[in-house]
C-alpha positions in Angstrom: 29.4 -9.3 -15.8 28.6 -7.0 -12.9 27.2 -8.5 -9.7 23.5 -8.2 -9.5 22.2 -5.5 -7.2 19.8 -5.6 -4.4 18.5 -2.8 -2.0 15.8 -2.4 0.6 12.7 -0.8 -0.7 9.7 0.8 0.9 6.2 1.4 -0.5 4.3 3.7 1.6 1.1 5.8 1.4 -1.6 7.1 3.8 -5.1 5.8 2.9 -7.8 8.3 3.8 -11.4 6.9 4.2 -14.7 8.1 5.5 -16.6 6.2 7.9 -20.3 5.1 7.8 -22.6 5.2 10.8 -21.5 1.8 12.2 -17.8 2.1 11.8 -18.0 5.6 13.0 -19.8 4.5 16.2 -17.2 1.6 16.6 -14.2 3.7 16.6 -15.6 6.6 18.6 -16.6 4.0 21.3 -12.9 2.8 21.4 -12.0 6.5 22.1 -14.4 6.4 25.0 -13.3 2.9 26.2 -16.6 1.3 24.9 -16.6 -1.7 22.6 -19.7 -2.0 20.4 -21.0 -4.7 18.1 -23.9 -5.0 15.8 -26.8 -7.1 16.2 -28.1 -9.3 13.3 -31.8 -10.1 12.6 -31.3 -13.6 14.0 -29.7 -12.2 17.3 -25.9 -12.7 16.7 -23.6 -9.8 17.8 -20.8 -9.1 15.5 -17.6 -7.6 16.7 -16.0 -5.7 15.0 -19.3 -4.4 13.7 -20.1 -4.5 9.9 -22.7 -2.5 8.1 -24.1 -5.5 6.3 -24.9 -9.2 7.6 -22.2 -11.4 5.9 -24.8 -14.3 5.7 -28.0 -12.5 4.6 -26.6 -9.2 3.3 -29.2 -7.3 5.3 -28.4 -3.8 6.5 -27.3 -3.7 10.1 -27.8 -0.6 12.4 -28.7 -2.2 15.8 -25.5 -1.3 17.8 -24.9 -3.0 21.2 -22.2 -2.8 23.8 -20.1 -5.8 24.6 -17.6 -6.5 27.5 -13.9 -5.6 27.3 -13.1 -9.2 28.6 -13.2 -12.3 26.5 -11.8 -15.7 25.4 -9.0 -16.5 23.2 -10.3 -18.8 20.3 -7.0 -19.1 18.4 -3.4 -17.7 18.4 0.0 -17.6 16.8 3.2 -16.4 18.5 5.1 -13.4 16.9 8.7 -13.9 17.8 10.1 -10.8 15.9 7.6 -7.8 15.9 8.0 -5.4 13.0 7.8 -1.7 12.6 4.2 -0.4 13.3 2.9 -3.6 15.2 1.1 -3.1 18.5 4.0 -4.2 20.7 7.7 -3.9 20.3 8.5 -7.2 22.3 7.4 -10.7 21.2 3.6 -11.1 21.5 0.7 -13.4 20.3 -1.6 -12.6 17.6 -5.0 -13.6 19.1 -8.6 -13.9 18.0 -10.7 -12.8 21.0 -14.4 -13.5 21.3 -15.5 -10.7 23.8 -18.2 -11.6 26.2 -21.5 -10.8 24.7 -20.2 -11.4 21.0 -20.6 -14.2 18.6 -17.5 -13.4 16.5 -13.8 -12.8 17.2 -11.7 -9.8 17.1 -8.0 -10.0 15.8 -5.5 -8.1 18.0 -2.2 -8.5 20.0 -1.8 -10.2 23.4 1.0 -9.1 25.7 2.2 -12.4 27.2 5.8 -13.4 28.7 6.0 -16.2 26.1 4.3 -18.8 23.9 3.9 -21.3 26.8 1.7 -18.6 28.6 -0.9 -18.6 25.7 -3.5 -21.1 25.2 -6.9 -21.4 23.3 -9.6 -20.8 25.8 -7.6 -18.4 28.1 -9.3 -15.4 29.5 -8.2 -11.9 28.5 -9.2 -8.4 28.9 -8.6 -5.1 26.8 -5.7 -2.9 27.8 -6.6 0.6 26.7 -4.2 3.0 25.2 -3.3 6.1 27.3 -4.0 8.4 24.6 -7.0 7.5 22.3 -8.1 9.2 19.1 -10.8 6.9 17.6 -8.7 4.1 15.9 -8.3 0.4 16.4 -5.0 1.2 18.2 -7.0 2.7 21.1 -7.0 -0.9 22.3 -3.2 -1.0 22.9 -3.4 -5.0 23.3 -5.0 -7.6 25.3 -3.7 -9.0 28.5 -4.3 -12.1 30.6 -7.2 -11.8 33.0 -8.5 -14.1 35.7 -11.2 -11.8 37.1 -14.9 -11.8 36.7 -16.7 -11.0 33.4 -16.9 -7.3 33.0 -20.5 -5.9 32.7 -21.0 -3.6 29.9 -23.1 -0.4 30.5 -25.4 -1.0 27.7 -24.1 2.0 25.5 -26.3 2.8 22.5 -23.4 4.1 20.2 -24.4 7.8 20.5 -21.5 10.0 21.4 -20.6 13.6 21.1 -17.9 14.6 18.6 -18.1 11.3 16.4 -15.3 10.2 14.3 -16.3 10.4 10.8 -13.0 9.5 8.9 -9.6 8.0 9.4 -6.1 8.1 7.8 -4.8 4.4 7.7 -1.0 4.2 6.9 -0.1 1.4 4.5 3.7 0.4 4.3 5.5 -2.4 2.7 9.3 -3.0 3.4 11.2 -5.5 1.2 14.4 -6.3 -0.3 14.5 -6.1 -4.1 17.0 -7.6 -6.4 16.6 -6.4 -10.0 18.4 -9.4 -11.6 21.0 -9.4 -14.4 19.1 -7.5 -17.0 18.0 -4.7 -14.8 21.3 -4.5 -12.9 22.7 -3.7 -16.5 20.1 -1.2 -17.1 20.8 0.6 -13.8 24.6 0.5 -14.4 24.0 2.3 -17.8 21.9 4.9 -16.2 24.9 5.7 -14.0 26.9 6.5 -17.3 24.0 8.4 -18.7 23.2 5.6 -21.1 20.0 3.8 -21.5 20.4 0.1 -22.3 17.8 -2.5 -23.1 17.9 -6.1 -24.5 16.8 -7.4 -27.9 14.7 -10.7 -28.1 16.5 -13.3 -30.3 13.0 -14.4 -31.7 10.9 -11.3 -32.6 13.9 -8.8 -32.4 12.0 -6.2 -30.3 14.2 -4.1 -27.9 12.7 -3.8 -24.3 13.7 -1.0 -22.0 14.2 -1.7 -19.2 14.6 -5.5 -19.9 13.3 -8.1 -17.4 15.5 -10.7 -18.9 13.0 -12.4 -21.1 10.8 -11.3 -23.9 7.2 -11.0 -22.6 5.8 -11.8 -26.0 7.9 -15.0 -26.9 8.9 -16.0 -23.6 12.6 -16.6 -24.5 15.6 -15.3 -22.6 17.2 -12.1 -23.9 20.9 -11.3 -23.7 21.9 -9.0 -26.6 22.4 -5.4 -25.2 21.2 -2.5 -27.1 21.7 1.2 -26.4 18.7 3.3 -27.1 17.7 7.0 -27.1 18.5 9.2 -25.5 15.8 11.0 -27.3 12.2 9.6 -27.6 8.5 10.4 -28.4 5.6 11.0 -25.9 3.0 8.3 -26.7 0.5 8.9 -24.0 0.4 11.0 -20.8 -1.6 12.0 -17.8 -1.8 15.4 -16.0 -1.3 15.0 -12.1 -3.2 17.4 -10.0 -2.7 15.9 -6.6 0.6 16.7 -4.8 2.2 13.7 -3.3 3.7 13.8 0.1 7.5 14.4 0.3 7.7 14.9 -3.5 8.8 18.5 -4.3 7.1 18.8 -7.5 4.6 21.6 -8.1 1.2 20.5 -9.5 0.0 20.2 -12.1 2.6 18.4 -13.8 2.8 15.6 -16.6 3.9 12.0 -16.5 4.1 10.3 -19.8 4.9 7.2 -21.6 8.0 7.7 -23.7 9.2 5.6 -26.5 12.9 6.1 -26.7 14.5 5.9 -30.3 15.4 2.3 -30.8 13.1 0.8 -28.3 10.0 -1.2 -28.8 8.4 -0.6 -25.3 7.7 2.8 -23.8 9.0 3.7 -20.3 7.5 6.5 -18.2 9.0 9.8 -17.0 8.1 13.2 -16.1 7.8 16.0 -18.8 9.3 19.4 -17.9 10.4 22.5 -19.6 7.1 23.1 -21.1 3.5 24.3 -19.8 1.6 21.0 -18.7 -1.2 21.9 -21.2 1.2 22.1 -24.2 2.3 18.4 -23.7 0.9 16.2 -26.5 1.2 12.8 -28.1 4.1 12.7 -30.5 6.0 15.4 -28.7 9.8 14.8 -29.1 11.7 14.9 -25.8 15.0 14.3 -24.4 16.3 13.5 -20.9 17.5 16.0 -18.2 19.6 14.2 -15.8 19.5 14.3 -12.0 22.5 15.7 -10.0 25.1 13.2 -10.2 23.7 11.6 -13.3 22.1 8.5 -11.7 18.8 8.8 -13.6 16.9 11.2 -15.8 15.0 13.7 -13.6 12.6 14.6 -16.3 12.4 14.8 -20.0 12.2 18.2 -22.0 11.1 19.1 -25.6 13.9 18.7 -28.2 12.5 21.4 -30.5 12.2 18.8 -33.4 8.8 18.4 -35.3 6.3 16.0 -33.6 6.7 12.4 -34.6 4.2 10.9 -36.9 1.4 8.9 -35.2 2.2 5.8 -37.4 5.9 5.6 -35.9 4.6 5.0 -32.3 1.1 3.8 -32.5 2.1 0.3 -31.6 3.6 1.6 -28.2 0.6 3.4 -26.9 
């Protein structure tokens, strides 16, 4: 039996969002070295500001400046900073209640070690040298033993307001596909598609997860399927993905390989996108080196009858 595989994987995408009047003012303020909160009907000041009172759900628009100094309310030491975190050396995650605020802001505290951090310690904002209107305009907090900084009383009106941001999202992890998917991947290296049959319901799953999702029993009988198959459902992609060299529009489809009881997904090529249809018979076109199918193309066979694939939509 081949050794189970494992590999580092990264899921990453940029999330683009627009800002309402409150968040726009808050982030523009950070760019100008001003920290803004929002005042509720009962007089509390919330930092970071929100557009609706979390207690009453009232709409909030009364912006008020708070001081760049504050007090640590709780903290946790980060021994090993990860990619994209505020500091590259060990630091403390802290909740800081800025002077003039009634809620705490989460950020990093640059401290020489955990013994130098305590609840109740005084800190101040360390501003980033270059600021663009994001939360990282606060580079971090730093210990501070001076007087409380007095806010200028800014009302949140700025020129050239920040109206939108792009927030990168990234997840790094090590994935092990396990016994069943290791066999599936090994089969792809030989240009074969291998699934496993359930000993109870006799369905063949590709790729197999090592157990039947219907019966809940382990699977072990290997079954080679395909290579040809039938398009069951599909979608037309009109948005170009970053770092993906495929011209839009293109089609991704669920494909029921011959002999399989579960459809897998793949890109359809070799045919105009508006000619792809349910029941289209396709075959794999392998990537360079034969590691996996790059896409599927029409075989030229007559379309499959709906009754033959309706259970795999």
